[in-house]
N, C-alpha and C positions, 0 to 999 in steps of 0.2 A: 503493500499498500504507500510506503514512503516513496519508493521510484514513481509511481504512478502521481504523487502531490508533486513530488520535483521537477516533473516531465511538463504539467500542468502550469507551474510557474513560468518553468524555461518559455513554454510558448506564449505565456501570455507576456513576457519580457519582450521576447523578440515580435510577437505584433505590436507593443507599445514601442517598441525601437523604429519599426516601421512606419508607423503613423505619425509618430514624431518628425522623421526624416522626410517622409511626404510632405507634413506641413510647413518642414523649414524648404523644401524644393518651389512649393507653390509661391512663397514669399521671396525667394532668392534667384529664381529660374533665368529671367531676363538679365541678372546682372554678369551670367556668364556667357562667354562668345559663344556663337551660334559653333563654331569650329571645335572648343571644346565641349560642348554639350553632345553632339553627334559623335565625338571619339569616344568618350565616356559611356555613354549610352551603348555604343557597338562592344566597346571594352568589354562591358560588364555583362553582356547577352552572351559572350564566350561561354559554353558548355550550359547554358540553360538560360531560364528568365532572369534578369537582372533584379536588385532587391535596390528598394529606395534608399537604403544606409549604402549600399556601393555605390550609387551612382553619386549620392551627396558626397562621399568619401575622394572619390575621382575625381570630382570639381571643384572641391575644395584645394586639393593635392595641386591638380593643375593653376588654378588661380594662384595659390602660393608661389609654385614654382617659377611662374612666369613674372611674378614681383621680386624673387630673391636675384632672375637673372637681369632685371632691370637697374638693381643696386649695385 
């Protein structure tokens, strides 16, 4: 029974993380360049459907890397 509760908690946390990332993507989507958005969605689709968390992390890392290169 303990494993079932742990799995349920893990699943709920995963779904909450996905919802939070989706909400953040809705707010920030236009702040990322179209090329970066396309690249991140394509990259995270490799091996299956992308998650919102994966797309968001890819976009943030791409944005941050671009800012580092400019400095």
